[in-house]
C-alpha positions as CSV (number, residue, x, y, z in Angstrom):
1,X,-3.2,9.8,15.8
2,X,-3.4,12.5,16.8
3,X,-7.3,13.9,18.8
4,X,-8.0,17.3,18.3
5,X,-10.3,19.6,19.5
6,X,-11.9,22.1,17.0
7,X,-13.5,24.7,18.4
8,X,-14.7,26.7,15.5
9,X,-17.5,29.7,16.3
10,X,-20.0,31.0,13.7
11,X,-20.3,34.5,13.5
12,X,-23.6,36.0,13.2
13,X,-24.8,36.1,9.7
14,X,-25.2,39.3,8.2
15,X,-28.7,39.7,5.7
16,X,-28.8,42.1,2.7
17,X,-31.2,42.5,-0.4
18,X,-29.7,43.2,-3.3
19,X,-32.4,44.9,-6.0
20,X,-30.7,42.7,-9.2
21,X,-30.8,39.6,-6.6
22,X,-33.6,37.5,-5.7
23,X,-31.1,35.6,-3.4
24,X,-30.4,37.1,0.0
25,X,-26.3,36.9,0.0
26,X,-24.9,35.9,4.0
27,X,-21.9,37.0,5.4
28,X,-20.1,34.4,7.2
29,X,-17.0,34.1,9.6
30,X,-16.0,30.9,11.2
31,X,-12.7,30.6,12.6
32,X,-11.2,27.1,14.3
33,X,-8.2,25.9,17.0
34,X,-5.9,23.5,16.3
35,X,-2.9,22.5,17.9
36,X,0.5,23.4,17.0
37,X,1.3,20.2,15.4
38,X,-0.6,21.6,12.2
39,X,1.5,25.2,12.0
40,X,1.5,25.4,8.1
41,X,-1.2,23.1,7.4
42,X,-4.1,24.2,4.8
43,X,-7.6,23.8,5.9
44,X,-10.1,23.1,3.5
45,X,-13.6,24.2,3.1
46,X,-15.9,21.4,1.3
47,X,-19.2,22.0,-0.2
48,X,-20.5,18.6,-0.5
49,X,-23.9,18.8,-2.0
50,X,-21.8,20.3,-4.7
51,X,-19.0,18.7,-4.6
52,X,-16.6,21.9,-4.7
53,X,-14.3,23.5,-3.1
54,X,-15.3,26.9,-1.2
55,X,-12.0,27.8,0.4
56,X,-9.1,27.2,1.9
57,X,-6.8,28.5,4.6
58,X,-3.4,28.6,5.9
59,X,-2.9,27.2,10.2
60,X,-0.9,30.1,11.7
61,X,0.0,30.4,15.7
62,X,-2.7,27.2,16.1
63,X,-5.9,28.8,14.8
64,X,-7.3,29.7,10.8
65,X,-10.2,31.2,9.9
66,X,-13.3,31.7,6.7
67,X,-14.6,34.5,5.8
68,X,-17.4,35.2,2.6
69,X,-20.4,35.5,1.1
70,X,-23.0,33.2,-0.1
71,X,-25.8,33.7,-2.2
72,X,-27.6,31.3,-0.5
73,X,-26.6,29.0,2.2
74,X,-29.6,26.5,0.8
75,X,-28.1,25.5,-2.6
76,X,-24.8,26.8,-1.9
77,X,-23.6,25.3,1.4
78,X,-26.5,23.6,2.7
79,X,-23.6,20.9,4.0
80,X,-19.9,21.5,4.2
81,X,-17.5,19.9,6.0
82,X,-13.8,21.5,7.1
83,X,-10.8,19.5,6.3
84,X,-7.5,19.1,8.0
85,X,-4.9,16.4,6.7
86,X,-7.7,14.0,5.3
87,X,-9.9,13.9,7.8
88,X,-13.2,16.0,7.9
89,X,-16.0,18.1,10.0
90,X,-19.5,18.3,8.5
91,X,-21.0,21.7,9.4
92,X,-24.5,22.0,9.0
93,X,-25.9,25.5,7.9
94,X,-30.0,25.8,8.3
95,X,-31.5,28.6,7.3
96,X,-34.1,30.8,10.2
97,X,-32.1,30.1,13.3
98,X,-29.2,29.6,11.9
99,X,-27.2,26.7,13.1
100,X,-24.0,25.2,13.3
101,X,-23.8,20.7,14.3
102,X,-20.3,19.7,14.5
103,X,-18.3,17.0,15.4
104,X,-17.0,18.2,19.5
105,X,-13.9,15.8,18.3
106,X,-12.1,14.0,15.5
107,X,-8.9,12.4,14.4
108,X,-6.5,13.8,12.9
109,X,-4.5,10.8,10.9
110,X,-0.4,12.4,10.6
111,X,1.8,11.0,7.8
112,X,-0.5,8.8,6.5
113,X,1.3,6.7,4.1
114,X,1.6,6.6,0.1
115,X,-1.0,3.7,-1.0
116,X,-3.3,3.6,2.2
117,X,-5.6,4.8,1.0
118,X,-7.4,1.7,-0.8
119,X,-7.5,0.1,3.1
120,X,-10.0,2.6,3.5
121,X,-12.7,1.3,0.9
122,X,-15.6,-0.2,1.7
123,X,-16.8,-3.2,-0.2
124,X,-19.1,-1.5,-2.5
125,X,-16.2,1.8,-2.9
126,X,-14.3,-1.8,-4.5
127,X,-16.6,-2.9,-6.5
128,X,-17.1,-0.1,-8.2
129,X,-13.5,0.0,-8.2
130,X,-13.0,-2.7,-10.0
131,X,-15.8,-2.5,-12.7
132,X,-14.0,0.3,-13.3
133,X,-10.5,-0.8,-14.2
134,X,-12.3,-4.2,-15.9
135,X,-14.6,-2.2,-18.3
136,X,-11.5,0.3,-18.8
137,X,-8.8,-2.7,-20.2
138,X,-11.7,-4.1,-22.2
139,X,-12.2,-1.1,-23.4
140,X,-8.8,0.0,-24.6
141,X,-8.9,-3.7,-25.6
142,X,-11.8,-2.7,-28.2
143,X,-10.5,0.7,-29.7
144,X,-6.8,0.1,-29.6
145,X,-5.5,2.4,-32.4
146,X,-8.7,3.9,-32.6
147,X,-7.7,7.2,-30.4
148,X,-11.2,9.4,-31.0
149,X,-13.3,6.4,-29.8
150,X,-11.3,4.9,-27.1
151,X,-11.5,8.5,-25.0
152,X,-15.0,8.7,-26.3
153,X,-15.8,5.3,-25.0
154,X,-13.3,6.6,-21.5
155,X,-15.7,9.4,-20.7
156,X,-18.0,7.2,-21.3
157,X,-17.7,5.3,-18.4
158,X,-15.6,7.9,-16.2
159,X,-19.3,9.5,-16.2
160,X,-20.8,6.0,-15.4
161,X,-18.9,5.4,-12.4
162,X,-18.6,9.3,-11.1
163,X,-22.8,8.7,-11.3
164,X,-22.6,5.6,-9.7
165,X,-20.3,6.8,-7.2
166,X,-22.5,9.3,-6.4
167,X,-25.9,7.2,-6.1
168,X,-24.4,5.4,-4.0
169,X,-23.1,8.1,-1.6
170,X,-25.1,10.8,-2.1
171,X,-23.5,14.0,-1.9
172,X,-20.4,12.7,0.9
173,X,-16.8,13.2,0.5
174,X,-16.6,9.6,-0.5
175,X,-17.6,10.0,-4.0
176,X,-15.5,12.7,-4.9
177,X,-12.5,11.0,-4.1
178,X,-13.7,7.9,-5.9
179,X,-14.3,10.3,-8.9
180,X,-10.4,11.7,-8.6
181,X,-9.2,7.9,-8.3
182,X,-11.7,7.4,-11.4
183,X,-9.5,10.1,-13.4
184,X,-6.0,9.3,-12.3
185,X,-6.0,5.3,-13.4
186,X,-6.3,6.0,-17.0
187,X,-4.6,9.1,-17.3
188,X,-5.4,8.8,-21.3
189,X,-5.8,12.8,-21.4
190,X,-1.9,13.1,-20.8
191,X,0.9,13.0,-23.1
192,X,2.4,9.1,-23.1
193,X,5.6,11.3,-21.0
194,X,3.9,14.2,-19.2
195,X,5.4,16.7,-17.5
196,X,5.5,18.0,-14.4
197,X,3.9,21.2,-15.8
198,X,0.9,18.9,-17.5
199,X,1.0,17.0,-14.2
200,X,0.8,19.9,-11.8
201,X,-2.2,21.5,-14.8
202,X,-4.0,18.3,-14.0
203,X,-3.7,18.5,-10.8
204,X,-4.5,22.7,-10.3
205,X,-7.9,21.8,-11.7
206,X,-8.6,19.3,-8.9
207,X,-8.9,20.5,-5.7
208,X,-8.9,18.1,-4.0
209,X,-5.8,16.2,-5.2
210,X,-3.0,17.6,-2.9
211,X,-4.7,16.8,0.1
212,X,-4.9,12.4,-1.2
213,X,-1.1,12.2,-2.0
214,X,-1.6,8.5,-1.5
215,X,-4.0,8.7,-4.8
216,X,-0.9,10.5,-6.7
217,X,1.5,7.9,-5.3
218,X,-0.9,4.5,-7.0
219,X,-3.0,6.2,-9.4
220,X,-1.0,7.8,-11.5
221,X,2.3,4.3,-11.9
222,X,4.9,4.5,-13.4
223,X,4.2,8.1,-15.5
224,X,4.9,9.9,-12.2
225,X,7.3,8.1,-10.9
226,X,9.7,9.1,-14.3
227,X,9.5,13.1,-13.8
228,X,12.7,14.6,-12.4
229,X,10.9,15.6,-9.2
230,X,13.0,17.0,-6.5
231,X,12.5,16.9,-3.1
232,X,15.1,19.3,-1.4
233,X,16.8,20.7,-4.5
234,X,17.5,16.9,-5.3
235,X,16.4,15.5,-8.2
236,X,15.0,11.8,-7.1
237,X,12.2,9.4,-8.7
238,X,10.2,6.7,-6.7
239,X,11.3,3.2,-6.5
240,X,8.9,0.4,-5.3
241,X,8.7,-2.9,-4.8
242,X,6.3,-5.8,-3.9
243,X,7.5,-9.4,-2.7
244,X,4.7,-11.9,-3.7
245,X,4.2,-15.3,-2.5
246,X,1.5,-16.3,-5.4
247,X,0.5,-20.0,-3.7
248,X,1.6,-21.7,-6.6
249,X,1.0,-19.1,-9.2
250,X,-2.5,-19.4,-7.3
251,X,-3.9,-21.8,-8.6
252,X,-5.5,-23.0,-5.4
253,X,-8.0,-20.0,-5.8
254,X,-10.1,-19.9,-8.6
255,X,-9.3,-16.8,-10.3
256,X,-6.4,-16.9,-9.0
257,X,-3.7,-16.4,-11.6
258,X,-6.2,-13.4,-13.3
259,X,-5.8,-11.8,-9.8
260,X,-2.0,-12.1,-9.2
261,X,-2.7,-10.2,-13.1
262,X,-4.7,-7.8,-12.0
263,X,-2.8,-6.4,-8.5
264,X,0.6,-5.6,-10.2
265,X,-1.3,-4.3,-12.7
266,X,-2.4,-2.5,-10.3
267,X,0.2,-0.9,-8.4
268,X,3.2,-1.1,-10.9
269,X,5.5,-2.1,-9.2
270,X,9.0,-1.7,-10.7
271,X,10.3,-4.6,-9.4
272,X,7.9,-7.7,-8.2
273,X,9.8,-11.1,-6.6
274,X,7.7,-14.1,-6.5
275,X,7.6,-17.2,-5.0
276,X,6.1,-21.0,-5.7
277,X,6.6,-20.3,-9.3
278,X,5.9,-23.9,-10.7
279,X,5.8,-23.6,-14.5
280,X,2.7,-25.7,-14.3
281,X,1.9,-27.8,-17.2
282,X,4.9,-26.6,-18.8
283,X,4.1,-23.4,-18.8
284,X,6.9,-20.9,-18.1
285,X,5.1,-19.0,-15.4
286,X,7.0,-15.3,-15.8
287,X,7.3,-15.4,-19.5
288,X,3.0,-16.2,-19.2
289,X,2.5,-13.7,-16.3
290,X,4.9,-11.1,-18.4
291,X,2.9,-11.8,-21.8
292,X,-0.5,-10.3,-19.8
293,X,0.7,-7.7,-17.7
294,X,1.8,-6.5,-21.7
295,X,-1.6,-6.7,-22.3
296,X,-2.7,-4.5,-19.2
297,X,-0.5,-2.2,-21.3
298,X,2.9,-3.0,-18.7
299,X,6.2,-4.5,-19.8
300,X,8.0,-5.7,-17.5
301,X,11.1,-7.7,-18.1
302,X,12.1,-11.8,-16.7
303,X,13.9,-14.9,-17.3
304,X,13.1,-18.2,-16.5
305,X,13.0,-19.8,-12.9
306,X,11.7,-22.1,-10.9
307,X,9.8,-21.9,-7.1
308,X,11.3,-17.9,-7.6
309,X,11.1,-15.2,-9.4
310,X,11.5,-11.7,-10.5
311,X,9.7,-9.3,-12.5
312,X,11.7,-5.9,-14.0
313,X,10.1,-2.8,-15.1
314,X,13.8,-2.9,-16.1
315,X,16.2,-4.3,-18.8
316,X,18.1,-7.6,-17.1
317,X,21.3,-7.0,-17.2
318,X,22.8,-10.7,-15.6
319,X,20.7,-13.3,-14.2
320,X,21.8,-15.5,-12.0
321,X,20.0,-18.9,-10.8
322,X,21.1,-20.2,-7.4
323,X,21.4,-23.9,-8.4
324,X,22.1,-25.2,-5.3
325,X,18.7,-24.1,-4.2
326,X,19.4,-22.3,-1.5
327,X,18.6,-18.3,-1.6
328,X,16.6,-18.8,-5.2
329,X,17.4,-16.1,-8.3
330,X,18.9,-12.1,-8.7
331,X,18.8,-9.8,-11.4
332,X,20.9,-6.6,-12.2
333,X,20.1,-4.0,-13.9
334,X,19.8,0.1,-14.4
335,X,18.0,2.6,-13.3
336,X,19.2,6.3,-14.8
337,X,22.6,4.7,-14.8
338,X,22.3,3.3,-10.6
339,X,23.3,-0.4,-10.3
340,X,20.6,-2.1,-8.5
341,X,20.5,-6.2,-7.8
342,X,16.9,-7.6,-6.9
343,X,17.4,-11.1,-4.9
344,X,14.2,-13.7,-5.0
345,X,14.4,-15.8,-1.4
346,X,12.7,-18.5,-0.5
347,X,13.8,-20.0,2.5
348,X,13.3,-24.2,4.0
349,X,9.5,-24.7,5.1
350,X,11.1,-27.8,7.2
351,X,12.2,-27.3,10.8
352,X,9.7,-24.3,11.6
353,X,10.8,-24.0,14.4
354,X,8.3,-21.1,15.6
355,X,5.4,-23.6,16.2
356,X,7.7,-25.1,18.9
357,X,6.1,-22.7,21.4
358,X,2.5,-23.0,20.4
359,X,2.8,-26.4,20.8
360,X,2.3,-27.7,17.3
361,X,5.7,-29.6,16.0
362,X,8.4,-28.3,14.0
363,X,7.1,-31.2,11.0
364,X,3.8,-29.7,10.1
365,X,2.8,-33.0,12.0
366,X,0.1,-32.1,15.0
367,X,0.4,-31.3,18.8
368,X,2.9,-31.9,20.9
369,X,2.1,-32.9,24.4
370,X,3.4,-29.8,25.3
371,X,4.3,-26.4,24.3
372,X,8.1,-26.3,23.9
373,X,10.3,-23.6,25.3
374,X,13.8,-23.6,25.6
375,X,16.0,-21.5,23.7
376,X,18.5,-24.5,22.7
377,X,15.9,-26.9,21.9
378,X,13.8,-24.2,19.5
379,X,17.6,-23.3,18.2
380,X,18.9,-26.8,17.6
381,X,15.7,-27.5,16.0
382,X,15.8,-24.5,13.6
383,X,19.7,-24.5,12.3
384,X,18.1,-28.3,11.2
385,X,17.0,-26.1,8.8
386,X,18.8,-25.0,5.7
387,X,18.0,-21.6,6.2
388,X,20.4,-20.2,8.2
389,X,22.9,-21.7,5.4
390,X,21.0,-19.8,2.0
391,X,20.8,-16.7,4.2
392,X,24.7,-16.3,4.6
393,X,25.2,-17.6,1.1
394,X,22.7,-14.2,0.0
395,X,24.9,-12.0,2.1
396,X,28.2,-13.9,0.5
397,X,27.0,-12.8,-3.3
398,X,25.4,-9.8,-2.6
399,X,28.1,-8.4,-0.3
400,X,30.2,-8.2,-3.6
401,X,27.8,-6.2,-5.6
402,X,27.8,-3.9,-2.2
403,X,31.9,-2.8,-2.6
404,X,31.2,-1.6,-6.6
405,X,28.3,0.8,-5.1
406,X,24.8,-1.7,-6.0
407,X,21.7,-0.9,-4.8
408,X,21.1,-4.7,-3.2
409,X,17.0,-5.5,-2.6
410,X,15.9,-8.5,-1.4
411,X,12.3,-9.7,-1.2
412,X,10.4,-13.0,-0.2
413,X,9.1,-15.8,2.2
414,X,12.3,-16.6,4.5
415,X,9.9,-19.4,6.5
416,X,11.4,-18.2,9.6
417,X,10.0,-15.1,12.4
418,X,12.1,-11.9,13.1
419,X,14.0,-11.7,16.0
420,X,12.4,-8.2,16.1
421,X,8.9,-9.3,16.6
422,X,9.7,-12.5,19.2
423,X,11.2,-10.4,22.0
424,X,10.2,-8.6,25.7
425,X,7.3,-6.7,24.5
426,X,5.4,-10.0,22.6
427,X,6.8,-12.9,24.5
428,X,3.3,-13.5,26.5
429,X,1.9,-12.2,23.5
430,X,0.7,-14.4,19.8
431,X,1.5,-18.2,21.7
432,X,5.1,-17.2,22.5
433,X,4.2,-19.1,25.8
434,X,7.3,-16.4,27.2
435,X,10.0,-17.1,25.1
436,X,11.8,-15.2,23.9
437,X,14.5,-15.4,20.3
438,X,16.7,-14.0,18.3
439,X,15.6,-16.1,15.2
440,X,18.8,-16.9,13.3
441,X,18.0,-15.4,9.7
442,X,17.0,-11.8,11.1
443,X,20.1,-11.7,13.0
444,X,22.5,-12.9,10.5
445,X,20.9,-10.3,7.7
446,X,20.7,-7.0,11.1
447,X,24.4,-7.9,11.6
448,X,25.5,-7.8,8.6
449,X,24.0,-4.8,7.8
450,X,20.4,-5.1,6.0
451,X,17.4,-3.5,7.2
452,X,13.9,-4.7,7.1
453,X,12.1,-2.0,5.4
454,X,8.5,-2.8,7.8
455,X,10.2,-3.1,10.7
456,X,12.4,-0.2,10.1
457,X,9.0,2.0,9.8
458,X,6.8,0.6,12.4
459,X,9.1,-0.5,15.5
460,X,6.8,-2.0,17.7
461,X,5.2,-6.1,17.3
462,X,2.8,-4.9,19.4
463,X,0.8,-1.8,17.4
464,X,2.1,-3.0,14.4
465,X,2.7,-6.9,14.3
466,X,2.7,-7.2,9.8
467,X,1.7,-10.8,10.5
468,X,1.8,-12.4,7.1
469,X,0.7,-15.4,7.6
470,X,-1.5,-17.2,7.8
471,X,-3.8,-14.6,5.8
472,X,-6.9,-15.1,5.3
473,X,-8.5,-16.3,2.0
474,X,-12.4,-15.7,1.7
475,X,-12.7,-18.2,-1.4
476,X,-10.4,-20.8,1.1
477,X,-11.8,-23.6,3.7
478,X,-9.9,-22.8,6.6
479,X,-8.8,-26.0,7.1
480,X,-6.6,-25.1,3.2
481,X,-5.2,-22.6,6.2
482,X,-4.2,-23.0,9.2
483,X,-1.1,-25.8,10.4
484,X,-1.2,-25.1,13.9
485,X,-5.9,-24.7,14.5
486,X,-5.5,-24.6,18.2
487,X,-2.9,-22.3,18.1
488,X,-2.3,-18.4,17.3
489,X,0.4,-19.0,14.4
490,X,0.2,-15.7,13.1
491,X,4.2,-14.2,12.6
492,X,5.6,-12.3,9.6
493,X,7.8,-14.5,7.9
494,X,7.9,-11.9,4.7
495,X,9.4,-9.8,4.3
496,X,11.5,-7.0,1.7
497,X,15.0,-5.8,2.8
498,X,18.0,-3.2,1.7
499,X,21.1,-2.1,2.4
500,X,21.9,1.2,2.8
501,X,23.2,3.6,0.5
502,X,22.7,6.9,-0.2
503,X,21.5,6.9,-3.3
504,X,18.1,5.9,-1.6
505,X,16.2,6.2,1.2
506,X,12.8,3.8,2.3
507,X,9.5,6.2,2.4
508,X,7.1,3.5,3.1
509,X,5.9,-0.2,3.8
510,X,2.9,-1.5,4.1
511,X,1.3,-4.8,3.7
512,X,-1.0,-6.2,0.8
513,X,-3.7,-8.3,1.4
514,X,-6.9,-9.4,3.4
515,X,-6.9,-7.6,6.3
516,X,-7.9,-11.2,8.0
517,X,-6.0,-13.8,9.3
518,X,-6.6,-16.7,11.2
519,X,-6.2,-17.1,15.1
520,X,-7.3,-20.6,16.7
521,X,-9.0,-21.6,13.6
522,X,-11.1,-18.8,13.0
523,X,-11.3,-15.9,10.6
524,X,-10.3,-12.6,12.9
525,X,-10.0,-9.5,11.3
526,X,-6.4,-8.1,12.3
527,X,-7.2,-4.9,15.2
528,X,-3.8,-3.1,14.5
529,X,-2.3,-0.2,14.0
530,X,-0.9,-1.8,10.7
531,X,-0.5,-0.1,7.6
532,X,-2.3,-2.4,5.0
533,X,-3.4,-2.1,1.7
534,X,-5.9,-4.5,1.0
535,X,-7.1,-6.1,-2.1
536,X,-9.8,-5.6,-4.9
537,X,-11.3,-8.5,-5.5
538,X,-9.8,-12.5,-4.8
539,X,-7.1,-12.9,-3.4
540,X,-4.6,-15.3,-4.8
541,X,-2.4,-16.2,-1.7
542,X,-2.5,-17.6,1.6
543,X,0.6,-15.7,2.6
544,X,0.2,-11.3,2.2
545,X,2.4,-10.1,0.2
546,X,4.8,-6.3,0.9
547,X,5.0,-2.9,-0.4
548,X,7.9,-1.2,0.0
549,X,8.7,2.4,-1.8
550,X,12.6,3.8,-2.0
551,X,13.2,7.5,-3.5
552,X,15.9,6.9,-5.8
553,X,17.9,10.6,-5.8
554,X,19.3,10.4,-9.2
555,X,21.7,13.1,-8.1
556,X,24.1,10.0,-6.6
557,X,24.6,8.9,-9.8
558,X,28.1,8.2,-10.5
């Protein structure tokens, strides 16, 4: 984050009268200064009383200015905001003795990761958002095939949503943001395969849209990702991958299965690696999930599996089930003629050696007389699991595919931390008790050239610990979420890895789930700089999930 002191000067308003007008006209000038980081960035002036964009200008030589006329301050600009990179300054203009009240300092977030906008929602916002999603889905079922009635009902629902959000926030900028979300979430007024021209026209009608790239990424889903867009003259499309430990099919949480369906529907990832598939009551979970996603308008492909699963928005070419139970399953597919291999892994949970320095038994059987900090002892216990064997088997298999140019992605629950998180910076944090350890699985992955997506973008395990377990879950008792109640057992044990390839570039990665964790048998909200995406409603798991986005360059296809 960067702190910028904006010096705004309001030149005297010159009042003029027009014989044909009953309202005075005001001329105004607003000027401001920033630092050089915002050279060339747009600055926006908003009328929040009418939810309108008044004007925009470009930062040049670290300064900007607005010059214009208003019929009435009270009617047209009773409250306004200046926005730089999605952060706001409120300007209050009062008739009589013209006054301007501003914040003396604002925080500007540069390079906000895609999808992060959900993390800024309040509970009330999420409730409205979730209600709209539910009602729109129900309407789609009721009026399927009747496009005229469906469009009419859509308009009614969005109007209600916009009204509710405005009542909730009166005339704040948040209402505008939610209105855009309501418009983008179900873009049924667009053609099934909108062109870039159609989308640009749609965006141009919503002046706030270009300041909310997270909304565009989150809510325009596959339709936008399938467009042939350009970056530096290269055609590309974005590929989104989710790794999701669903805690025995969401069965531990009331409404857990339904939330799995809803969260996948919301983010519409290209690939989902599922952990803890159980096929309870002889019901094939993957097939059921695909059928229920189809009812939501999302088409996925899958195969029968146990413990780990994979969903793909792209037809599956081959399916590989690792019968020895080591790393899980794999599929291959093609996107725009480019080959992908996607692996789903659930590594051995026994001999959970990261509990030893925290004074707990690695077999989840309770406390030890004292923490074990001897590296040789920790390694002995860790290697007694099959995790290292599993990841070696994965590497051997993946390397065969990498040889022919296939892009390899791996997502899963590793049941083991990363050496990137147990280093000198963290040895006195998180009950590591001075231990610095090169955890075996992550070292094998690194030594063989695979990249940890979250840690690639967020280097520091202090500012961005990225804990995925144990996640808080407000619908579950704490004693069902923790195995080491008197310790700080938080770790990052869920991962998305990829093997570098000239055809792709990692552009974002986020921890996905409740912002809270379990610490010393208490529910705590993480006070970190982590990139969180929070769920809309019920969370089905005791883990947080991961979402990573890759840019696939189509010019590189063979």
